[in-house]
PASEBA-1860 file (N, C-alpha, C; in nm, 3 decimals):
! residues 314
1> MRDLRIVF> 11.726/7.920/7.258/11.722/8.021/7.365/11.630/8.136/7.321 ~ 11.531/8.166/7.405/11.435/8.271/7.370/11.492/8.409/7.402 ~ 11.459/8.506/7.319/11.496/8.645/7.344/11.379/8.711/7.417 ~ 11.395/8.735/7.546/11.282/8.783/7.627/11.277/8.935/7.636 ~ 11.156/8.986/7.619/11.127/9.130/7.638/11.023/9.139/7.750 ~ 11.063/9.196/7.862/10.985/9.185/7.986/10.916/9.317/8.023 ~ 10.787/9.306/8.059/10.717/9.415/8.127/10.707/9.374/8.274 ~ 10.747/9.466/8.362/10.744/9.440/8.507/10.629/9.520/8.568
9> MGTPDFAV> 10.549/9.456/8.654/10.436/9.522/8.720/10.451/9.512/8.871 ~ 10.451/9.624/8.940/10.463/9.625/9.086/10.452/9.765/9.140 ~ 10.444/9.776/9.272/10.426/9.908/9.334/10.519/9.937/9.451 ~ 10.526/9.851/9.558/10.600/9.891/9.678/10.749/9.860/9.673 ~ 10.817/9.890/9.784/10.962/9.865/9.796/10.999/9.720/9.769 ~ 10.915/9.628/9.815/10.940/9.485/9.794/10.962/9.459/9.645 ~ 10.877/9.519/9.560/10.887/9.500/9.415/11.011/9.568/9.357 ~ 11.051/9.681/9.416/11.168/9.755/9.366/11.293/9.667/9.369
17> TILKHLVE> 11.312/9.594/9.478/11.430/9.508/9.492/11.437/9.405/9.379 ~ 11.320/9.350/9.344/11.318/9.250/9.236/11.349/9.317/9.102 ~ 11.286/9.433/9.076/11.311/9.506/8.951/11.458/9.547/8.939 ~ 11.513/9.597/9.048/11.654/9.640/9.051/11.746/9.522/9.019 ~ 11.716/9.407/9.076/11.794/9.285/9.051/11.792/9.250/8.901 ~ 11.676/9.264/8.839/11.663/9.232/8.697/11.741/9.331/8.610 ~ 11.730/9.459/8.644/11.802/9.562/8.568/11.953/9.541/8.580 ~ 11.998/9.517/8.704/12.143/9.503/8.728/12.200/9.374/8.669
25> NNYTIVGV> 12.113/9.277/8.641/12.158/9.152/8.579/12.126/9.147/8.430 ~ 12.099/9.266/8.375/12.088/9.285/8.230/11.974/9.210/8.161 ~ 11.864/9.188/8.233/11.744/9.138/8.166/11.683/9.256/8.090 ~ 11.617/9.228/7.979/11.561/9.335/7.895/11.422/9.375/7.947 ~ 11.418/9.489/8.014/11.291/9.541/8.066/11.242/9.649/7.969 ~ 11.130/9.620/7.901/11.081/9.715/7.800/10.977/9.811/7.856 ~ 10.931/9.787/7.977/10.834/9.879/8.037/10.799/9.836/8.178 ~ 10.745/9.931/8.254/10.706/9.909/8.393/10.564/9.960/8.411
33> VTAADKPA> 10.481/9.880/8.477/10.343/9.920/8.509/10.334/9.931/8.660 ~ 10.286/10.046/8.707/10.277/10.068/8.852/10.153/10.151/8.885 ~ 10.129/10.171/9.014/10.010/10.244/9.057/10.015/10.391/9.015 ~ 9.898/10.448/8.996/9.888/10.592/8.966/9.934/10.672/9.087 ~ 9.988/10.792/9.064/10.029/10.881/9.174/9.907/10.915/9.259 ~ 9.929/10.919/9.392/9.818/10.949/9.483/9.854/11.065/9.575 ~ 9.757/11.153/9.604/9.785/11.261/9.699/9.809/11.205/9.838 ~ 9.911/11.258/9.907/9.943/11.209/10.041/9.992/11.323/10.128
41> GRGRKLNE> 9.978/11.306/10.261/10.029/11.407/10.355/9.938/11.529/10.363 ~ 9.977/11.620/10.450/9.893/11.739/10.474/9.879/11.827/10.351 ~ 9.987/11.837/10.274/9.982/11.923/10.155/9.916/11.856/10.036 ~ 9.875/11.725/10.053/9.814/11.647/9.946/9.900/11.646/9.821 ~ 10.031/11.646/9.843/10.125/11.639/9.732/10.117/11.501/9.668 ~ 10.127/11.495/9.535/10.118/11.366/9.468/10.237/11.279/9.504 ~ 10.206/11.158/9.548/10.309/11.064/9.592/10.330/10.957/9.485 ~ 10.454/10.939/9.442/10.486/10.838/9.341/10.520/10.706/9.408
49> SAVKKYAA> 10.483/10.595/9.345/10.515/10.464/9.403/10.666/10.443/9.402 ~ 10.710/10.353/9.490/10.854/10.321/9.498/10.904/10.266/9.365 ~ 10.822/10.186/9.298/10.861/10.129/9.169/10.873/10.238/9.064 ~ 10.780/10.335/9.065/10.789/10.443/8.967/10.919/10.522/8.984 ~ 10.952/10.553/9.109/11.074/10.631/9.135/11.198/10.558/9.081 ~ 11.205/10.427/9.107/11.321/10.352/9.060/11.320/10.342/8.906 ~ 11.204/10.312/8.848/11.194/10.298/8.702/11.234/10.428/8.632 ~ 11.191/10.541/8.688/11.226/10.671/8.630/11.377/10.694/8.637
57> SQNLPILQ> 11.440/10.650/8.746/11.586/10.668/8.761/11.664/10.585/8.658 ~ 11.598/10.482/8.605/11.662/10.395/8.504/11.612/10.425/8.362 ~ 11.532/10.534/8.350/11.476/10.574/8.220/11.395/10.463/8.153 ~ 11.322/10.387/8.235/11.236/10.282/8.180/11.098/10.341/8.147 ~ 11.035/10.300/8.036/10.900/10.345/8.005/10.804/10.305/8.118 ~ 10.718/10.398/8.160/10.629/10.375/8.275/10.483/10.394/8.233 ~ 10.399/10.298/8.270/10.254/10.310/8.252/10.189/10.309/8.391 ~ 10.093/10.400/8.412/10.024/10.410/8.542/9.873/10.410/8.523
65> PINLKSEE> 9.819/10.295/8.485/9.675/10.291/8.456/9.589/10.300/8.582 ~ 9.478/10.369/8.570/9.378/10.367/8.677/9.286/10.247/8.654 ~ 9.253/10.224/8.528/9.166/10.112/8.490/9.243/10.016/8.400 ~ 9.269/9.896/8.452/9.348/9.797/8.376/9.270/9.740/8.257 ~ 9.139/9.761/8.256/9.057/9.711/8.145/9.042/9.814/8.033 ~ 9.092/9.934/8.055/9.072/10.040/7.955/9.147/10.009/7.826 ~ 9.085/10.046/7.715/9.144/10.023/7.583/9.274/10.101/7.569 ~ 9.276/10.220/7.625/9.395/10.306/7.617/9.516/10.239/7.681
73> FQTALKSL> 9.496/10.184/7.802/9.607/10.115/7.871/9.650/9.991/7.794 ~ 9.555/9.909/7.753/9.589/9.783/7.688/9.660/9.806/7.553 ~ 9.622/9.914/7.484/9.690/9.949/7.359/9.835/9.991/7.387 ~ 9.852/10.071/7.493/9.987/10.117/7.530/10.073/9.999/7.575 ~ 10.014/9.907/7.649/10.086/9.788/7.695/10.129/9.701/7.576 ~ 10.037/9.681/7.483/10.066/9.600/7.363/10.180/9.661/7.282 ~ 10.183/9.796/7.278/10.285/9.865/7.197/10.427/9.843/7.250 ~ 10.440/9.799/7.376/10.573/9.771/7.432/10.632/9.642/7.373
81> NANLQIVV> 10.545/9.562/7.313/10.589/9.441/7.242/10.663/9.343/7.334 ~ 10.613/9.328/7.456/10.673/9.233/7.550/10.626/9.092/7.518 ~ 10.711/8.994/7.551/10.666/8.854/7.537/10.663/8.781/7.672 ~ 10.690/8.856/7.781/10.679/8.802/7.917/10.644/8.915/8.012 ~ 10.552/8.889/8.105/10.518/8.987/8.209/10.543/8.926/8.346 ~ 10.597/9.010/8.435/10.626/8.966/8.572/10.550/9.058/8.667 ~ 10.479/8.999/8.762/10.399/9.074/8.858/10.451/9.051/8.999 ~ 10.480/9.159/9.072/10.524/9.150/9.211/10.450/9.257/9.291
89> AFRMLPKA> 10.360/9.216/9.379/10.288/9.310/9.467/10.218/9.419/9.385 ~ 10.126/9.374/9.300/10.050/9.469/9.219/9.901/9.442/9.239 ~ 9.824/9.443/9.132/9.680/9.424/9.141/9.639/9.299/9.062 ~ 9.515/9.258/9.083/9.462/9.146/9.004/9.446/9.194/8.859 ~ 9.499/9.117/8.767/9.498/9.157/8.626/9.377/9.097/8.553 ~ 9.317/9.175/8.461/9.214/9.116/8.375/9.277/9.015/8.279 ~ 9.196/8.921/8.235/9.244/8.813/8.147/9.313/8.868/8.022 ~ 9.259/8.975/7.964/9.316/9.033/7.841/9.460/9.080/7.864
97> VWQMPEFG> 9.492/9.117/7.988/9.628/9.164/8.020/9.721/9.047/8.047 ~ 9.681/8.952/8.133/9.774/8.843/8.166/9.793/8.744/8.052 ~ 9.699/8.743/7.958/9.714/8.652/7.843/9.791/8.716/7.728 ~ 9.822/8.845/7.740/9.879/8.920/7.628/10.015/8.867/7.579 ~ 10.113/8.847/7.668/10.246/8.808/7.616/10.254/8.661/7.574 ~ 10.338/8.635/7.477/10.354/8.501/7.420/10.392/8.396/7.524 ~ 10.482/8.433/7.618/10.530/8.335/7.716/10.461/8.348/7.852 ~ 10.351/8.424/7.855/10.268/8.429/7.974/10.306/8.539/8.072
105> TFNLHASL> 10.236/8.536/8.185/10.257/8.632/8.294/10.274/8.552/8.422 ~ 10.386/8.574/8.489/10.402/8.504/8.618/10.413/8.603/8.734 ~ 10.377/8.552/8.850/10.369/8.632/8.972/10.467/8.575/9.075 ~ 10.526/8.663/9.154/10.602/8.620/9.272/10.515/8.644/9.393 ~ 10.495/8.541/9.474/10.413/8.553/9.595/10.495/8.510/9.716 ~ 10.487/8.587/9.824/10.573/8.563/9.941/10.511/8.463/10.039 ~ 10.481/8.343/9.987/10.439/8.233/10.073/10.463/8.103/9.997 ~ 10.444/7.992/10.067/10.451/7.861/10.003/10.310/7.824/9.958
113> LPEYRGAA> 10.274/7.872/9.840/10.138/7.846/9.789/10.112/7.695/9.784 ~ 9.988/7.651/9.811/9.866/7.730/9.820/9.840/7.796/9.955 ~ 9.932/7.782/10.049/9.910/7.849/10.178/9.928/8.000/10.165 ~ 9.848/8.073/10.240/9.856/8.219/10.250/9.842/8.292/10.116 ~ 9.736/8.254/10.044/9.697/8.335/9.929/9.640/8.466/9.982 ~ 9.664/8.574/9.909/9.604/8.701/9.951/9.706/8.810/9.974 ~ 9.659/8.916/10.041/9.731/9.045/10.044/9.848/9.052/10.141 ~ 9.845/8.975/10.250/9.945/8.996/10.356/10.007/8.864/10.403
121> PIHWSIIN> 10.068/8.787/10.312/10.119/8.654/10.351/10.232/8.656/10.451 ~ 10.318/8.758/10.445/10.434/8.762/10.537/10.386/8.785/10.679 ~ 10.294/8.880/10.695/10.240/8.909/10.829/10.171/8.786/10.889 ~ 10.081/8.725/10.810/10.000/8.616/10.866/10.081/8.492/10.898 ~ 10.190/8.468/10.827/10.272/8.350/10.859/10.330/8.362/11.000 ~ 10.366/8.486/11.040/10.418/8.505/11.177/10.303/8.509/11.277 ~ 10.197/8.582/11.244/10.082/8.592/11.335/10.031/8.452/11.372 ~ 10.031/8.362/11.275/9.980/8.227/11.299/10.084/8.131/11.356
129> GETKTGAT> 10.204/8.184/11.387/10.305/8.103/11.456/10.374/8.000/11.368 ~ 10.378/8.024/11.236/10.446/7.930/11.147/10.597/7.930/11.176 ~ 10.660/7.817/11.148/10.806/7.806/11.167/10.880/7.807/11.034 ~ 10.804/7.805/10.924/10.866/7.818/10.792/10.770/7.888/10.697 ~ 10.828/7.950/10.596/10.751/8.010/10.487/10.840/8.005/10.364 ~ 10.814/8.090/10.266/10.897/8.089/10.147/10.841/8.178/10.040 ~ 10.885/8.156/9.918/10.837/8.234/9.804/10.803/8.138/9.692 ~ 10.707/8.181/9.609/10.658/8.098/9.500/10.645/8.182/9.374
137> TFFIDDKI> 10.689/8.127/9.260/10.653/8.189/9.132/10.550/8.098/9.066 ~ 10.450/8.161/9.003/10.343/8.083/8.938/10.285/8.164/8.822 ~ 10.234/8.091/8.723/10.166/8.157/8.612/10.028/8.203/8.657 ~ 9.995/8.327/8.625/9.867/8.384/8.664/9.753/8.319/8.588 ~ 9.642/8.295/8.659/9.518/8.254/8.594/9.406/8.348/8.639 ~ 9.282/8.305/8.626/9.172/8.400/8.649/9.127/8.413/8.794 ~ 9.197/8.346/8.887/9.166/8.364/9.029/9.289/8.421/9.099 ~ 9.277/8.452/9.230/9.389/8.513/9.302/9.483/8.406/9.356
145> DTGEIILQ> 9.609/8.409/9.310/9.717/8.323/9.362/9.688/8.172/9.348 ~ 9.620/8.134/9.241/9.583/7.993/9.224/9.652/7.925/9.107 ~ 9.731/7.998/9.030/9.790/7.945/8.907/9.894/7.836/8.931 ~ 9.936/7.773/8.823/10.031/7.661/8.833/10.169/7.709/8.877 ~ 10.226/7.636/8.972/10.354/7.673/9.035/10.470/7.643/8.941 ~ 10.561/7.740/8.932/10.684/7.721/8.853/10.796/7.680/8.948 ~ 10.829/7.767/9.044/10.935/7.738/9.141/10.889/7.778/9.281 ~ 10.950/7.714/9.380/10.918/7.746/9.519/11.043/7.726/9.603
153> EEIDIAED> 11.065/7.815/9.698/11.180/7.800/9.787/11.138/7.833/9.930 ~ 11.191/7.755/10.022/11.148/7.763/10.163/11.254/7.827/10.250 ~ 11.211/7.904/10.351/11.303/7.953/10.454/11.240/7.936/10.592 ~ 11.326/7.933/10.695/11.278/7.921/10.833/11.234/8.056/10.887 ~ 11.139/8.051/10.979/11.098/8.171/11.054/11.151/8.155/11.196 ~ 11.238/8.246/11.239/11.296/8.237/11.373/11.188/8.263/11.479 ~ 11.213/8.213/11.599/11.114/8.227/11.708/11.085/8.372/11.743 ~ 11.186/8.460/11.726/11.167/8.600/11.759/11.159/8.688/11.633
161> EIVGTLHD> 11.135/8.625/11.518/11.128/8.697/11.390/11.016/8.801/11.393 ~ 11.043/8.917/11.334/10.937/9.017/11.316/10.912/9.033/11.167 ~ 10.798/9.092/11.132/10.763/9.101/10.991/10.863/9.185/10.912 ~ 10.924/9.283/10.976/11.022/9.367/10.907/11.141/9.288/10.855 ~ 11.196/9.198/10.938/11.314/9.120/10.896/11.274/9.010/10.798 ~ 11.157/8.948/10.820/11.113/8.841/10.730/11.080/8.897/10.592 ~ 11.020/9.015/10.588/10.992/9.085/10.462/11.119/9.098/10.379 ~ 11.227/9.143/10.444/11.352/9.165/10.370/11.415/9.034/10.324
169> KLMFLGAK> 11.409/8.931/10.408/11.463/8.800/10.368/11.390/8.746/10.245 ~ 11.257/8.759/10.247/11.177/8.708/10.136/11.195/8.793/10.010 ~ 11.220/8.920/10.029/11.243/9.011/9.917/11.368/8.967/9.839 ~ 11.477/8.939/9.911/11.601/8.898/9.844/11.592/8.755/9.790 ~ 11.523/8.668/9.865/11.497/8.533/9.815/11.414/8.540/9.687 ~ 11.313/8.628/9.688/11.224/8.645/9.574/11.296/8.693/9.450 ~ 11.392/8.783/9.468/11.469/8.835/9.353/11.542/8.721/9.283 ~ 11.603/8.632/9.362/11.676/8.518/9.303/11.580/8.419/9.237
177> LVSKTIDL> 11.463/8.399/9.300/11.365/8.306/9.246/11.307/8.356/9.113 ~ 11.285/8.487/9.103/11.236/8.546/8.978/11.340/8.526/8.867 ~ 11.468/8.549/8.899/11.576/8.526/8.801/11.578/8.382/8.751 ~ 11.569/8.288/8.845/11.570/8.146/8.807/11.451/8.113/8.717 ~ 11.336/8.173/8.751/11.214/8.149/8.672/11.228/8.203/8.530 ~ 11.281/8.325/8.519/11.304/8.384/8.385/11.398/8.296/8.304 ~ 11.503/8.248/8.368/11.602/8.166/8.297/11.541/8.035/8.244 ~ 11.449/7.976/8.323/11.381/7.855/8.276/11.294/7.886/8.154
185> IKEGDIAT> 11.223/7.999/8.160/11.137/8.039/8.048/11.223/8.068/7.925 ~ 11.336/8.133/7.949/11.430/8.167/7.841/11.478/8.041/7.768 ~ 11.506/7.937/7.845/11.555/7.812/7.788/11.443/7.724/7.733 ~ 11.318/7.766/7.756/11.204/7.685/7.713/11.193/7.556/7.792 ~ 11.249/7.559/7.915/11.260/7.437/7.997/11.168/7.449/8.119 ~ 11.042/7.479/8.092/10.952/7.509/8.204/10.857/7.393/8.230 ~ 10.849/7.350/8.355/10.753/7.247/8.395/10.678/7.302/8.515 ~ 10.546/7.306/8.507/10.468/7.363/8.618/10.397/7.253/8.695
193> TKQPELEE> 10.357/7.288/8.816/10.286/7.195/8.904/10.154/7.258/8.945 ~ 10.048/7.184/8.933/9.917/7.232/8.977/9.918/7.247/9.129 ~ 9.861/7.355/9.179/9.858/7.375/9.324/9.773/7.267/9.390 ~ 9.824/7.204/9.497/9.745/7.101/9.566/9.623/7.161/9.635 ~ 9.522/7.079/9.652/9.401/7.122/9.723/9.426/7.103/9.873 ~ 9.447/7.215/9.942/9.467/7.210/10.087/9.364/7.298/10.154 ~ 9.342/7.273/10.283/9.258/7.365/10.360/9.335/7.497/10.368 ~ 9.272/7.601/10.315/9.346/7.725/10.292/9.375/7.803/10.420
201> KSASKLNP> 9.500/7.850/10.433/9.536/7.945/10.538/9.535/8.082/10.473 ~ 9.445/8.166/10.516/9.422/8.293/10.447/9.524/8.399/10.486 ~ 9.552/8.489/10.391/9.639/8.605/10.418/9.560/8.731/10.386 ~ 9.444/8.743/10.449/9.353/8.853/10.420/9.415/8.989/10.450 ~ 9.359/9.090/10.390/9.409/9.227/10.405/9.405/9.269/10.551 ~ 9.507/9.341/10.593/9.512/9.390/10.732/9.427/9.515/10.746 ~ 9.362/9.527/10.861/9.279/9.644/10.889/9.283/9.673/11.040 ~ 9.233/9.788/11.084/9.241/9.819/11.227/9.180/9.711/11.317
209> ENCKIDWS> 9.077/9.646/11.268/9.010/9.545/11.351/9.099/9.423/11.374 ~ 9.161/9.370/11.266/9.241/9.249/11.288/9.384/9.278/11.336 ~ 9.418/9.408/11.350/9.549/9.445/11.407/9.538/9.481/11.555 ~ 9.416/9.481/11.610/9.397/9.515/11.752/9.431/9.391/11.838 ~ 9.501/9.415/11.947/9.541/9.306/12.036/9.423/9.265/12.124 ~ 9.399/9.135/12.132/9.299/9.080/12.222/9.374/9.025/12.344 ~ 9.373/9.100/12.452/9.453/9.063/12.569/9.399/8.941/12.643 ~ 9.280/8.892/12.603/9.228/8.769/12.666/9.278/8.644/12.593
217> DSLDNIYN> 9.350/8.663/12.483/9.405/8.551/12.407/9.525/8.491/12.483 ~ 9.584/8.386/12.428/9.696/8.319/12.495/9.825/8.399/12.480 ~ 9.922/8.370/12.565/10.054/8.435/12.562/10.117/8.424/12.423 ~ 10.121/8.302/12.368/10.186/8.282/12.238/10.113/8.355/12.126 ~ 9.981/8.350/12.128/9.904/8.417/12.021/9.925/8.568/12.021 ~ 9.929/8.627/12.140/9.950/8.773/12.150/10.092/8.807/12.106 ~ 10.188/8.730/12.153/10.329/8.753/12.115/10.347/8.744/11.963 ~ 10.287/8.639/11.903/10.299/8.621/11.758/10.233/8.735/11.682
225> KIRGLNPF> 10.120/8.780/11.731/10.048/8.889/11.662/10.132/9.017/11.663 ~ 10.189/9.050/11.777/10.267/9.174/11.788/10.390/9.169/11.698 ~ 10.463/9.058/11.700/10.583/9.051/11.615/10.545/9.039/11.467 ~ 10.430/8.981/11.438/10.384/8.969/11.300/10.335/9.100/11.241 ~ 10.326/9.203/11.325/10.283/9.336/11.277/10.389/9.443/11.304 ~ 10.506/9.400/11.349/10.615/9.493/11.383/10.719/9.496/11.270 ~ 10.748/9.611/11.209/10.709/9.747/11.249/10.590/9.803/11.172 ~ 10.535/9.728/11.077/10.423/9.784/10.999/10.313/9.679/10.984
233> PAAWTLIN> 10.188/9.712/10.998/10.136/9.844/11.038/10.137/9.867/11.189 ~ 10.180/9.768/11.265/10.191/9.767/11.413/10.059/9.726/11.479 ~ 10.073/9.636/11.577/9.957/9.596/11.658/9.921/9.712/11.750 ~ 9.792/9.726/11.779/9.752/9.841/11.862/9.656/9.797/11.972 ~ 9.642/9.884/12.068/9.556/9.857/12.182/9.502/9.988/12.239 ~ 9.399/9.978/12.320/9.355/10.093/12.400/9.410/10.074/12.541 ~ 9.450/10.184/12.602/9.500/10.181/12.740/9.406/10.265/12.826 ~ 9.359/10.205/12.934/9.281/10.281/13.033/9.372/10.309/13.152
241> NDDEEISA> 9.402/10.437/13.173/9.494/10.478/13.279/9.431/10.592/13.357 ~ 9.388/10.562/13.480/9.317/10.663/13.562/9.198/10.722/13.487 ~ 9.121/10.634/13.426/9.000/10.672/13.350/9.029/10.754/13.224 ~ 9.156/10.773/13.191/9.191/10.833/13.061/9.210/10.717/12.963 ~ 9.145/10.727/12.846/9.158/10.621/12.748/9.239/10.671/12.629 ~ 9.351/10.605/12.602/9.434/10.645/12.490/9.468/10.521/12.407 ~ 9.500/10.542/12.280/9.542/10.428/12.197/9.694/10.424/12.191 ~ 9.746/10.306/12.166/9.892/10.290/12.159/9.925/10.181/12.059
249> KIYAVKKE> 10.039/10.197/11.993/10.092/10.093/11.906/10.206/10.023/11.981 ~ 10.206/9.891/11.974/10.307/9.811/12.045/10.402/9.751/11.941 ~ 10.532/9.766/11.964/10.633/9.719/11.869/10.713/9.603/11.930 ~ 10.834/9.629/11.975/10.920/9.521/12.025/10.869/9.469/12.159 ~ 10.857/9.337/12.170/10.813/9.275/12.295/10.891/9.146/12.319 ~ 10.886/9.102/12.446/10.935/8.968/12.480/10.819/8.899/12.552 ~ 10.829/8.766/12.563/10.725/8.695/12.638/10.788/8.622/12.756 ~ 10.709/8.608/12.861/10.756/8.544/12.985/10.646/8.449/13.031
257> GEEHQIKA> 10.671/8.319/13.015/10.571/8.221/13.057/10.569/8.205/13.209 ~ 10.451/8.219/13.268/10.440/8.206/13.414/10.292/8.195/13.451 ~ 10.260/8.100/13.536/10.121/8.090/13.583/10.097/8.197/13.690 ~ 9.984/8.265/13.681/9.952/8.370/13.779/9.800/8.387/13.784 ~ 9.753/8.466/13.877/9.609/8.489/13.893/9.571/8.633/13.858 ~ 9.660/8.706/13.794/9.634/8.847/13.761/9.543/8.854/13.639 ~ 9.448/8.946/13.642/9.353/8.958/13.533/9.422/8.999/13.403 ~ 9.386/8.931/13.292/9.446/8.961/13.161/9.425/9.107/13.124
265> GTIISSKK> 9.533/9.169/13.078/9.527/9.310/13.038/9.580/9.404/13.145 ~ 9.601/9.353/13.266/9.652/9.437/13.376/9.796/9.482/13.345 ~ 9.820/9.613/13.362/9.954/9.668/13.337/10.034/9.669/13.467 ~ 10.155/9.618/13.460/10.246/9.619/13.576/10.369/9.699/13.534 ~ 10.395/9.808/13.603/10.508/9.893/13.562/10.597/9.927/13.681 ~ 10.726/9.948/13.649/10.823/9.997/13.746/10.899/10.108/13.676 ~ 11.009/10.152/13.732/11.086/10.258/13.666/11.150/10.212/13.535 ~ 11.173/10.081/13.523/11.244/10.030/13.405/11.166/9.929/13.323
273> ELKVAVNG> 11.052/9.884/13.375/10.984/9.772/13.310/10.836/9.799/13.294 ~ 10.784/9.756/13.180/10.642/9.766/13.152/10.596/9.630/13.100 ~ 10.505/9.566/13.173/10.456/9.438/13.124/10.305/9.426/13.143 ~ 10.248/9.335/13.067/10.103/9.317/13.068/10.074/9.171/13.101 ~ 9.985/9.151/13.196/9.946/9.015/13.233/9.854/8.957/13.125 ~ 9.882/8.833/13.085/9.797/8.763/12.990/9.782/8.619/13.037 ~ 9.696/8.543/12.969/9.678/8.402/13.007/9.806/8.324/12.980 ~ 9.868/8.275/13.087/9.989/8.194/13.073/10.119/8.271/13.088
281> GFILIDEI> 10.110/8.399/13.128/10.235/8.472/13.148/10.223/8.622/13.130 ~ 10.331/8.683/13.083/10.336/8.829/13.068/10.399/8.866/12.934 ~ 10.349/8.975/12.876/10.412/9.037/12.759/10.494/9.156/12.810 ~ 10.625/9.151/12.789/10.714/9.260/12.829/10.732/9.354/12.710 ~ 10.694/9.479/12.729/10.697/9.576/12.619/10.830/9.652/12.621 ~ 10.902/9.644/12.509/11.031/9.715/12.496/11.018/9.844/12.416 ~ 10.916/9.850/12.330/10.900/9.967/12.242/10.751/9.992/12.219 ~ 10.713/10.119/12.234/10.571/10.155/12.230/10.554/10.296/12.175
289> KLSGKKKM> 10.438/10.323/12.119/10.406/10.459/12.074/10.267/10.495/12.123 ~ 10.260/10.587/12.217/10.131/10.636/12.263/10.077/10.736/12.161 ~ 9.945/10.741/12.148/9.883/10.834/12.054/9.930/10.977/12.080 ~ 9.975/11.044/11.975/10.021/11.183/11.988/10.165/11.197/12.031 ~ 10.230/11.083/12.061/10.371/11.088/12.102/10.455/11.009/12.001 ~ 10.587/11.025/12.009/10.673/10.950/11.917/10.698/10.810/11.972 ~ 10.739/10.723/11.884/10.776/10.586/11.923/10.897/10.592/12.014 ~ 10.895/10.519/12.123/11.009/10.523/12.217/11.027/10.392/12.289
297> NTKSLLNG> 11.147/10.373/12.346/11.166/10.253/12.426/11.098/10.273/12.561 ~ 11.073/10.162/12.628/10.995/10.165/12.751/11.059/10.252/12.859 ~ 11.191/10.242/12.872/11.259/10.319/12.976/11.236/10.470/12.956 ~ 11.246/10.515/12.830/11.222/10.657/12.801/11.078/10.696/12.832 ~ 10.983/10.610/12.798/10.842/10.638/12.827/10.819/10.651/12.976 ~ 10.874/10.557/13.054/10.849/10.554/13.198/10.918/10.667/13.273 ~ 11.014/10.733/13.207/11.076/10.853/13.267/10.977/10.967/13.281 ~ 10.878/10.970/13.188/10.788/11.086/13.191/10.641/11.052/13.195
305> YKFSLNAK> 10.610/10.922/13.196/10.469/10.881/13.192/10.444/10.779/13.302 ~ 10.341/10.800/13.380/10.312/10.711/13.493/10.184/10.632/13.469 ~ 10.193/10.502/13.495/10.075/10.417/13.491/10.020/10.400/13.632 ~ 9.889/10.412/13.646/9.826/10.397/13.778/9.824/10.248/13.816 ~ 9.793/10.222/13.941/9.790/10.083/13.989/9.680/10.001/13.922 ~ 9.575/10.068/13.876/9.465/9.995/13.811/9.466/10.010/13.658 ~ 9.580/10.054/13.603/9.589/10.073/13.457/9.575/9.938/13.387 ~ 9.511/9.942/13.270/9.494/9.816/13.196/9.490/9.839/13.046
313> MM> 9.527/9.735/12.975/9.517/9.731/12.829/9.380/9.676/12.795 ~ 9.316/9.736/12.696/9.179/9.693/12.660/9.170/9.652/12.514
END
């Protein structure tokens, strides 16, 4: 049985849950590597990562390198004397870093690799209408998310699943998968599988361009895109209402399949309902945020905001 000394690397809330699980289950964490503090908000106050806040609460040694290749960082990392490194939602590591520990460096990725390599696997699995996804642990190599698979576990994606709920399911699934992976390494009972060569489904970084709704797309594609971005970062659109053009973020929606001759993007509103005509039916909007206003349900919005007869989503 190996005596493991672990360095954990991660930044967002997703990574915190995994780190917390390890701490609470008495794994030996000798240090944490996370993003440098960044100025945020109007006051430009330095913002600490979620992982840093949790690590500090547990009195764990914290490293916050700006440059992972710097001699100063690598010397400090080496001094922690870890023999295993775990990476969850961090950055691409230089070879000198991932090769450092005796038992290697493994990563938790929120997809069934080799599918959805990249920055936003949870979002893209819903956007692309997948019915299943999962989590994978793999040993890091010199490319992104291509290393040999250690463990993999699958879960279903519900028809009305949004990225917020799937994120949390995968977070808790991931915590258990990381534990199982550590235990295999501890026992020296590790067998890896080379990733199969498949036509890759990308999980590229999200940006304003690929989060904008294309109202000329199909009913299912628009529905999947909106739920795959709800609640973060949220799908968005421009609204033309009486020649006023405003932007809006769309959150909770339902879909209604129906053949019609109404032009895609046309807004149909009543006192209680807001829907948009698309190819093959309508998108019913339950929750929306107009630029400069707070997020609200449709009924609240329609109490004080009127859409003209020729209003449209663009």
